[in-house]
C-alpha positions in Angstrom: 17.7 7.0 -22.3 15.8 4.1 -23.6 14.4 1.4 -21.7 14.1 -2.2 -22.6 10.7 -3.9 -22.8 8.4 -1.0 -22.1 5.3 -2.9 -22.5 5.9 -5.9 -20.2 3.6 -4.8 -17.3 0.3 -3.1 -17.6 -0.5 -1.0 -14.3 -4.2 -0.9 -12.9 -5.5 2.5 -13.2 -8.4 1.8 -10.7 -5.8 1.1 -7.7 -6.5 -1.2 -4.8 -10.4 -1.4 -5.6 -9.7 -2.5 -9.3 -7.0 -4.9 -8.0 -9.3 -6.5 -5.5 -12.0 -7.4 -7.9 -9.7 -9.4 -10.4 -9.7 -13.2 -10.6 -6.0 -13.3 -9.6 -6.7 -11.5 -6.4 -9.9 -13.6 -5.5 -8.0 -16.9 -6.1 -5.1 -15.7 -3.8 -7.8 -15.0 -1.2 -9.5 -18.1 -1.4 -5.9 -19.8 -1.2 -5.1 -18.0 1.9 -8.5 -18.8 3.4 -7.9 -22.6 2.4 -4.4 -22.7 4.1 -5.3 -20.9 7.4 -8.3 -23.3 7.7 -6.4 -26.5 7.3 -3.9 -25.1 9.8 -6.6 -24.6 12.2 -8.8 -27.3 11.7 -7.0 -30.0 13.8 -6.9 -27.6 16.7 -10.7 -26.9 16.2 -11.7 -30.7 16.1 -9.6 -31.5 19.1 -11.1 -28.5 21.4 -14.0 -29.4 23.5 -14.5 -26.2 25.2 -17.0 -24.0 23.1 -15.3 -20.7 24.5 -11.9 -21.9 23.4 -13.2 -22.9 20.0 -14.7 -19.5 19.6 -11.4 -17.9 20.4 -9.7 -20.3 18.1 -12.2 -19.0 15.2 -11.7 -15.4 16.1 -7.8 -15.6 15.9 -8.3 -17.7 12.5 -10.3 -14.8 11.1 -7.9 -12.3 12.4 -5.0 -14.0 10.7 -6.8 -14.3 7.5 -7.8 -10.8 7.5 -4.2 -9.7 8.0 -2.9 -11.7 5.3 -5.4 -10.5 2.7 -4.8 -7.0 3.9 -0.9 -7.3 3.3 -1.9 -8.6 0.0 -4.0 -5.8 -1.3 -2.0 -3.1 0.9 -1.6 0.2 -0.8 2.1 0.2 -0.1 2.3 -2.7 -3.0 2.6 -1.6 -6.5 0.1 -3.9 -8.2 1.0 -4.9 -12.0 -0.4 -7.5 -14.2 1.6 -9.3 -16.7 0.3 -9.6 -20.2 
């Protein structure tokens, strides 16, 4: 059985580590950080209690890490378009 367009995608041989070192991944990580920072900036600027500010920052960092982990999860099949 013949398949059409066999060379459309080129898979990464190095797996997750190789994918995480690409410029595309780094750009997505920066975009995620920017989006969540903007989302929480209003809450941080309005909060006067330093304990609550600390907790907001911790929550922000946890959400960023979760999103990055979902992006680079081993469950995903990473391919690069030529």
